[in-house]
C-alpha positions, 0 to 999 in steps of 0.5 A: 499500500502507498502512504502519503504521496510522492514527495519532489525533494529537491531539483537542481538545474545545472544546465542552460535554459534555451538554446544558445545557438538558435532561439527556439520556443523551448528549452533545455534543462538538466536536472537531478529529479528526486522523488521520495514516498513511503512504502511499508512493504519496504520497511525493516526494523533489524538495521539502523542504516539507510541502505543505497541500491543498485539502480538495476533494483528500481525495476523490480520496485513500484515507481510513480508514472511521473512524466513532463507534460509540456516535454519534447524530448528527454532522456536519461543519462547513462555514462557509465551506467544509468545515472539513477539511485535507489535509496531505502530507509528503515521505515520503508521510505525510498527515495528515487533519484534520476538525472534527466535532460529534457526539452520543453515547450515555452510559449515565448513572446518575442515580440520585444527580442532581444529585450524580452523577459520570458515565462516559462514552466516545467509541468510535472504530473502523474500519467495513470493515477489520480488523486485518489491514488497518488499525492504530489506536492514539494517537500521543503516547500520554496526550497525544494529546488536548489542550485538556482542562484548558482547558475551562470548563463551566456544570454540569460539571468533568471529573474524569478522562481515560484514552485506550484501545486495544484489538481487538474481535471480531466474526463479521466478524474483529477491528477496532481500537477506540480509546476516549476515557473521561472522568470528569465531574462535575456542579456543585452551585451551579446545582441549589442556587440554582435547586431546593433553596433554593426548596424549602427557603424554600417549606417554611420558609415553610408553618411561618409558619400555626404563628404564625396565630392559629387562628381565621384559617382563611382566612390559614392554608388560603391559605398551606397550599395555595399552598406545596403547589402550589408544590412540586407545581410545582417538581417538575412542571418537573423531571420535564419536563427529565429523561428518563423513567427508572424509578427514583427520583433524588437530587432526588426524594427531597428534594422529596418529602421538602420537599412532604410537610413541607408537606403535614403543615403543612396537615394540622396545621391541619386537625387544629387546626381539627378539634380546636376547631370540629369535636370540641369542638362535637360533644361539647358537643352530646352533653353537652348532649343528656345533661344534658338528659336527665337534666333530664327524668328530673328533671322526671318525678321531680318531677311523679310526687312531686306527683302523690302529694301530691293526694288523689282529689279534687285537694286537696293534702295539707297533710300532705305539704306540712309533711313536705317543709317538715320534711325540707327544713329538717331541716339548720337543726335546727328541731323541729316545733311542736304546732300542727303535729301536726295535718292539715287535710283536706276533707270531701266536703261542703267542710267543713274539720276537723282530724285529730290525728296518732295517733303522732308516731313513725309520722310520723317513720318516714314522713317518713324513709322519704320523705326516704331515697327522695329522697336516693336518686333524688339520688344517681342524679342525681348519678351520672348527672351525673357520667358527663357529665364529658367533656374538651372541647378549649379555647384552650389545647389548640389553642395547645399543637399549635402550639406542639409544630409550631413545635419538631418540624417545623423539628427533624425537617427539619433531621434530614431535611437532615443525612441527606440530605446526608451520605448523597449528597455522601459 
């Protein structure tokens, strides 16, 4: 007959919690798992000594059907023999100890990874015996688990530890359950050296292009592409070491932010290159086309004037030349001499004769009309030329873009870091 119940006397954790090479939704624990119960059939009064029996004797004794509810993979150490112990007391109390390594499931919330804290449990339960047959409780209360304060884990620190005893009900009955619940905090030092610092340095390195001359296309493009690819590699490597989960993690937010800054630094040079080598020449080409069009119109206007100065026989009218000369020199205030008050003409026989001008007033009126026509044409050309005054980017425009980028990018990145660390650390 079984008197009392099974006692989980002590549980010593001697190995790391959670795989250190690849974060997963489980943890691995190695422990000395000891159970104690009293069986009057094994009591003896002849000796006052405790008997340590061979581990093979365990196969001939009654053993509780204890199992780990959230176990994924476990094994009993067997070097050099099976690591189990049987110790018998005179009153029939049996101490049964095992050295076990188990991998247990832990539904971790990685939204704040790697600045996260996780709550994991180890559920111990009877597989077949109900509470009518067996009772589980922690012997020694909170002192039932020992050795936790001596643990030194590379990536974690144990913050809290709780021991819980309760009953759970199923359709087959009520079963005893013991729970070892512990809260662990991930150490950030490893991730600062392996992820955060390289990402920060690569982001700062991408800003070096702001100090490189705008016409050094090969250097600036090579630097921008290299930093973008490096950030992509870091992101890819990180995703390979994490479980496939649907939500965004804290490390994803930071790496994506760094990637955006690096990519924007590359786009900044693309904009500078477009401003100086792209938009400027395009605008200059349009200006040249409009200037050529204006020059062609002016040339056609001059040719039309020249055609008006030739008579039906191809002779140049001296009167027109004299009028042009008078108009062009009108700003000097010179007067027309009397010798120019006649026009030299040719008759059909080619004999030159001088034709006196009938009225000086008529000549002045004719000259003023042509002068007004030329002035109106020149005004039209000046108005068209004024429309061609387009702003073409120069070296100062390109330099200003780089100078602003040298200030805006670091300030924005610092603000991003401030918000990130205040949110996730607190």
